[in-house]
N, C-alpha and C positions, 0 to 999 in steps of 0.2 A: 441158789439157796432155796431151801424149803421155806414155806410161809411160817408165820408165827404159830406156836403151839395152839391146838384147839382144845378147849376144856371138855371134860367129860359131859357136862350139861349140854354143850353145843352139839356134841355127837348124838346124844339122846334125842335132842330136838329135831335133828335132821332125820333120824330114823322114824320118829312118830309124827312128823309134820303131815304126812298124807292122811293121818287119822285124827289129828288134833289141831284145831284152829289156833289155840293158844301157843302151841309149839311152833306152828308156821309163823305166827306173829313175831315170836322171839327170833326166829331165823331171819325174817325180813328186816327187823331192826338191826341185827348184827351186821347184815350185809350193807345197810345204809351207813352205819358207822364206819365200815371199812372202805367206803367209797364206791361200792358196787350198787349204785342206786337203781339201775334197771332191774337187776335180779331181785333186789330187796323189795321193790315195788310190786313185782309179780307175786311174791309170797304174801305181801300185805293184802293185795287185792283178792287173792284166793281166800285168805282168812276173813276178810271183810264180807265176802259173798256168803260165808258160812256164819254170818251174824256175830262175828267177833267185834264188839263195840270199840275196843281200843284200835283195832285195825281199821275200822271205818273212819275213825278220827284221823289216824295217820295218813290214810289214803287221801282224805279231804285236804289235809295240810300239804301233801305233795302236789296236788292239783292247784292249790291256792298259791304255793310258792314257786311252782314250775320246777319241782325237783324230780328229775328222771322223765318227766312228761311235759309237753307244752302246757302252759297255764290255760286253765279252762274254768271259767266261773260256773258253768253249768254242772260239771262233774264235782267241783269243789263243794258247792252248796248241797248237792245231792248227798254226798257221803257225810258231810258234816251234820246235816239235818238228821240222817239216820242215827248217827252216834248220839246226837243231842236228845232225840226222842227216846233213846234207850237209857237216858240218865247220865251220859258222860258230861261231867261238869265243865271240863275244858272246852269241849265242843259247844256246850251251851253258852259259855262266855264268848267264844269266838263268833257264834251266830249273833249274839246280842250286840257285839261291837260292830259287826258288819251291817246289821240293820240300822244301828245308830249313825253310822257314817253314810248311809244311803248306798250300799254296795250289794248287788245281787242280780237276779234275772227273773224272768217270768216262767213259772212252772205250769204244768198241764192243769193243775187245780186252780190256776188263775191268781195265785199269790204273786206279789211283786218283789223281786230282788233287783238291785241295780248293778251296773257294770263294774266288774273288778279290774279287768285288764284291757278292755277294748277302748277305742277312742270315743265311744258313744258318750253322750252327756249323761251324768249320773242323775238318778231320780232323787226325789226328796227322801230324807231319812224316814224310816217307819219306826217311830218311837214306841208305839204300842207293842209291836213285835219285839223290839229290843228290850222293853221293860219285862215282858213275859219271860224271855230267855234268861235275862240277867237275874230275875228273881229265882228261877229254878236253880241256877248255879250258886247264887248267894245262899240259898237255904241249905245247900250241901256244904257250906263252910268255905267256899272259895273266896279268898280275901279280895282278889282283883275284881271279881263279879260284884261283891258287896260295894266296892268303891264306885263301879260303873252304875249300879242300881241307885246309889245315893245321888250320883250326878244327874241321872235322868229325873229322879224325883225332885231335884232342886232346880234344874235348868231346862227341863224338857217342856213340851207344850203345857199351857196352863191347866187343862183338864187332868193332866197326869201328875201334877205337882202335889207333894205331901211333905212339908218340911219336917214334921215330926218323925215320919217314917225314915226320911233321908238321914236325920241325925242318928236314929237307931242303927241303921246299917253302917254309917260312918264309924260309929263307936265300935261295933263288932270288928270292922275292918282294921281300925287303929289298934285295937286290943290284940289283933293277930300280928302286929308288927309291920303292917303295910303302910308305907309312907303316903301313898295316895289317900288312904283312909284318914291319916292324920291331917293332911291338907284339907280334905273335904270337911272333916269335923271342925277344924279351926275356922274355916269359912262359915260354916253353919252357925257356930257360936258367935262369930263377929256379926253375922246378919241378924241374929236374934237380939244382940245387944244385952242390956241388963246390967247387973251389978259388977263391981270390980272383980269379984271372984270368977265370974264367967269370962271376962276379958282376959284375966290371967291364964285361965285354962286354955283359951283360944291361942294365946301366945305360946304356951307350952306345947300344944299340938303342932303349931307351925314350926317350932324349933325342931321337933322330931322330923318333920318333912324336909326342913332345910338341911338338917344334918345328913339326910339321904341324898342331897344334891338336887332337890326339886327347885328350880329357879323361881317359880311363882311364889313358893313359900318364902324364899329369901327376900323377894321384893316386898311381900306383905309384912314381913318382920321389919323391914326398913321403914315402911310407912308407919307402923305402930310405934317404932322407936322414935321416929321424928316427932310424932304428935303426942307421945306419952300415953299410948293406949295399951293397957295390960302390962305395962312395965313400970319400974320404980319412978322414972322421971324422963322427960324428953331429952334426947341426946342427938343433936344434929350430926355431929361428926361420925358417931357410930352408925347412924342411919345412912349416911353417905357411903360408908364402907360397904354396907349391905346392898345399896343401890348399884354400886360399882360391880359387886360380885354377880348380882342378878343380871345386870346389863351384859356382862361377858357370857352369861348363859343363854343370851338371846331373848330375854323377856322385854318386849317393846316398851311396856310402861316403865320398867326400870331404866331402859336406855333414855327415855324422856327425862326422868328425874335426875339421872346422872349427868345428862347433857346440860340441864338447867343448872345443876350444882356447879359444874365447870364454868359455865358462862358467867354465873353470878358470884362465884367464889364463896359459895355457901357450904361450909363443912369441909372444904378442901381448897387447895390452891387454885386461884383463878386461871383458866386457860380457855380463852374465847374460841380459838380455832378448834381445839379438841371438843369443846362443848357443842359447837355447831355440827361437827362431824357425827357425834352421837345422836343429835337431834335428827339429822338426815337418815341415819340408820334406823331410828325408831319410826320415822315417817315412811321409809321404804318398806318397813315390816307391817305397815297398816295402822300405826298409832295415829289416830285422827288429830289429836291436839298437837302432836309433834309436826304433822304436815302443815297445820295452820300456822304454827310458830315459824317454821322454815319459810313459808310463803311470806309472812310478815317481815322476817329478817331480810329476804331478798328485796322486798318492796321498799323497806325503809332505808336500806343501805347501811351506813355506819362507817367503818374504816374504809370500805370499798364503795364504789358508786352503786346505786340501786340497779338491780337486774330484773326488770319487769317481766321479761319473758319467763325466767325461772319462777318468779313469784306467781305468775299466772298458773303455771303447771301445778305447783304445790297447793295453792289456794283452791284450785279446781278439785284436786284430789280430796282435800279436806271437806270441801263443800259437798261433793258427791257422797261422802261418807256421813253427811248429816251435821256438819259443823256450821252453825248459823252465822257466826261472826265472820268466818272465812268466806261464806257466800256473799255477805254484805261488802267485805273488802274487795272481793273479785268484781262485784258490781261497780264499785268506785273506780277500779282500773279501767273498766270498759267505758264508764261515763266520762272520765277525763282523757281517754285516749292513751293512757300509759301502756295498755296492753296491745297497742297497735292503733288502728283508726278508732275514732269515737263511735261507739255502737250502743246507742241508748236502748235499743230493743233488747240486746243481751243484758245490759245493766238492769233493765226492768225485770227480765226473767229471773236473774239471780237474786234481786231484791225480793221478788215474789217468793222464791224458794226459802230465803232466809226468814221472811215474814211468816210463812206457813209453819216454820219450825219454832215460832214464838219469839223471834227477835224483835223487840219493840222499836229500836232505832231503825231497823229495816222497814218496818211498817210505816213509820213517819217518812222515811226517805222515799219509799214507793208512792205514798200519797202525794208528797210534794212533786215528785217527778210527773205523776199523772196529771195533777192539777195544773202544773206548769205547761202542759201540752207537749212534753218532751219525752214521752215514754216509748215511742216506736209502736204506735197503736196497732199496727198490722201484726205485731208479734205478742201482744198482751191483751187478753180478754178481761177487761176490767170487771165486767158483770160477773163472770165466772168466779174470779178470785175474791173481789171485795164482798160480793153477796154471800159466797160460801163462808168466808171468815166472819162476816157480820152475823149470819145465822148461827154460827158457833159461839156467839157471845162476845166477839172482839169489838169493843166500842170504837176503837180507832178506825177499824175497817168500816164499821157502820157509818161513822162520820164522813170518811172519804167517799164512800159509795153515795151517800146523800148529796155531797157537793157535786160529784160527777153527774148525778141525776138532775140536780137543780140547774147546773150550768151546761148540760149536754156534752160533757167531756168523755169521749170514747163510748158513750151510750146515748140513746135517744133521750131528749129532755123529758122529764116527768116530775113536775113539781109536787104532785100529790104524794108520790112514792118518796120523794126527797124529804118531805115533811115527816112522813112516817118514820123513816130511818133516823132523821135528826132527833125526833122525839125519843127514840130508843137510846141514841148516843148521849143525849142530854142528861140522862140519869147519872152519868159519871164523868163527862168531859166538859169543862168550862167553855171551850171554844164552840162545842155543839150547843150549849145553852145559849150562847150569844146568837148563833145562826138561827136557832129555833125561835128565839125571841124576835129576831129580825123578820122571819117569815110571818109571825103573828102580827107584827106591826104593818107589814106591807100586804098581808092577805094573799100570799103566794102559796098555792097548793092546799090551803085551808082557809076557813073564814077568819077575817081579821078580828083580833081580840087584843087591843092595846093594854087592857087591864092585866090579862094573863101574861102578855109580853113583858110587862114590868117585872113580874115575878121571876121569869127566867133571866132577864137581863140583870136583875139584882144579884142573882147567884153567880153569873159570869163576872160581873163587876167586882164582887167581893173576892173572887178568885184571881183578880188582877188582869182580866182581859180588857185592854185599853179601849177597844172599839165598843164594848158593852158599856163602859163607863161614860163614853161620849154620847152614845145613843140614849142611854137612860137619863143622863143629865139634860139632854135636849127635851125629852118627854116631860121631865119634872119642871123644866123652865116654862114650857108651853102648856102644861096641864093636860097632856095626852095620856089617856089610860088611868087617870087619877088626879088628885089635887095638885095645884102648883106648889112648888117647894124650892124657892130660890136658894136658900142656904144649902140644902142638900145637893142641888144642881151645881152650885159653886164648888162644893167639896168634891164631887165627882170629876168636874173639869180639872180641878187642881191635881187630883191623883193621876189623871191622864196626862196632864201637862208635864208632871214630874217624870213620866216615862217617855217624853219627847213628842207627844201628839200635838202637831202644829194647830190643828183646828181647835183643840181645847185651849191653847194659849190665846187664840183670837177670841174665843168665847169668854174667857176670863177678862180680857180687855173690854169687851162689850158690856159685861156685867159691871165692871168698875166704872165705866163711862156712863151707864144708864141708870144706876141705882140712885133714885131721887132722894132717898133718905140719907144715904151716906156715900155720895159719889166720891171717887178717889181718882182724880185725873192723873196723878203721878203714877199710880199703879197701872192705870189703863195704858198710859204711854209706854211703860216698861213691857207690858204684855204684848202690845201692838208691835213694839220693836222686835221682841223675840220671835213673833210670828212672821214679821216681814223679813227678817234676816234668814229665815228658813224657807223663803219662797212663797209665802201665803199672799195671794193678790189682794184680798180684802184687808189683811194686816198692813200691807204696803200703802193701800189707799188711806186707811185710818191714821197711820203714822204720818203720812204726808199731810193730811188734814190737820192733825194736832200741831205739827211743826209750822205749817203755814199760818195758822191762826193763833199760835202761842197759847194753846189751851192748857198746857202744863208747864209753863215756863216761857222764856223769851222765844219769840218767833224766829225761825230760821228758814227763810224762803229758799235759800240755795239747796239745803239738804232736803227740804220738802219737795222741791222740784225733782230731785233725783228719785225719790221713792214713788212720787206720782207718775213719773215717766215709766217706771218699771210696771206699776199697776196698769197703766194704759197699754203697755205692750202685751200684758196678759189678757187684754180684751175688755177691761172695765171702762165703760163710757163715762162713769162719774169722775174718773181721774182726769179726763180732758177738761171737764167743767172746773175742777179744782185748779188745774194748771192755768186756765184762762183768768182765774181770779187772783193769781199771784201779782204782787206789786210790779208796776212797769219798771223796766230796767234791771229786773232780776236776770243774772246771766243764764244763758241756756245751760241746762244741766249736762254734765259730762256723763259718760257711760255709767249707768247705775251699777251698784254692786250686784254681781250675778248670784243667783240662787244656788245653793248646793245641789249637786246631782241627786236625782230621784226624790227631791223634796215634795211632800204632799202639796197638792194644788187645789184642794177643794175646801169650800167653806163649810162650817157646821150647819 
């Protein structure tokens, strides 16, 4: 059979091709369409060498796509640049896109293009070059170039951003019917915020983009519908339908929202297994919040037993992507040994990363870990992190660093520097106010100043720091740093005792016992008993003395002997003297009540 009929125009093109670059271009394009790529490219290359701009663009595309020739980034970019410099809008757009993606090679002139096809690592995108080429194509009316230009002006490096110009180009692109322009304009309007009319316009633009099948636009419409932004009213069920559609289009954020909706039964029928499957898809696609949620689900278990190995994988992925809470949870797995063996060093490292991302609970956990001496010091440089964070204005880090300096934890002891950092942290942290006041009382790292110490201790005491209440109460009782004030001291001890401070209970007992004007032996007995039952040796001594002598009711030598024996076991010599004064014939005390574990054992 003969081939398909050849048009008269094709015949003419063949005849004049040796003399006309445009004719040779048309011949080459027809051959490409008929599947004769090799012959077609030869005609295109001859036309390109004769400065036919469209041919230069087509040859560049052939090398870019590997059509009829092996892929060659060098040849592709050489021909595309020639066409672009001659004003070819499509070539300019392609050059802009390649620069924005970091794709190219090094030319003799020293300009940098990154690899298109080789296994070499790609260089960083060249947004300045991309901006220049995109602007040239956009000014020629190419809608796709206008969308790309708007994107660079919106999301490129900060020095290149111009939101006003971006909105201008998005509007031109959208007016031309380009869905990418509608998406960009919708995002620009949402970013700008403003009145209800602006938000409705944003929703209208996103509807255009969603109708064209852009998944991101579908997802954004879902979010606006859920929260009632730019629409008549919130509609959770309608939003969930949009999330589902965007999730099936591969939008990770939509997969997260759809997975959560299925797990929680929000706007759709509850399906926990399907919800978790969508969360895993979102996490695998790089959605950080989804990875953190999947890690949490594996760690917490539920219908199935926890799988800490899987939890560690997903939490690490989220933490490495900058999710602070995931880093903190990962640290807890290492700290408890759920992720394998206990690894306090790894725990400290992940807490440090979470803290550096601004996670306040992680800062507190890291400080506690370091101060408890369980941080794996060979893997954590306290000075580097605490000092850096403290210099950045983090008061918690300043406090923790000060305590490390004061106590010599993971750093050389330096009480002078500790006092300086405590003074800085005291501006906002009540516990730092207590510690700074304490240093002023003791004269550690700075000259003792009990009067100023009272000021800082008062601030900490008013904030509820029980140690500050007790120390300030003792100073007011004894007149250190200012006048004596027994009523104020009693009030401070009472506030501390209400929080369970055993020393404050004992101090209240002593005040009730020794107040010459209004001694209250019954109250004293009650406070001594509360302190004694919590393991306070002097409380046990005073309770035994009261019971032996009947100072607040009938004497009870037997019970007195029990408490005095416990006080004696704690090393109080006075208890032995009291035991010797018990009436003869008092039965030897049985084993005294034991103190609760970890009960405070120090007198005020």
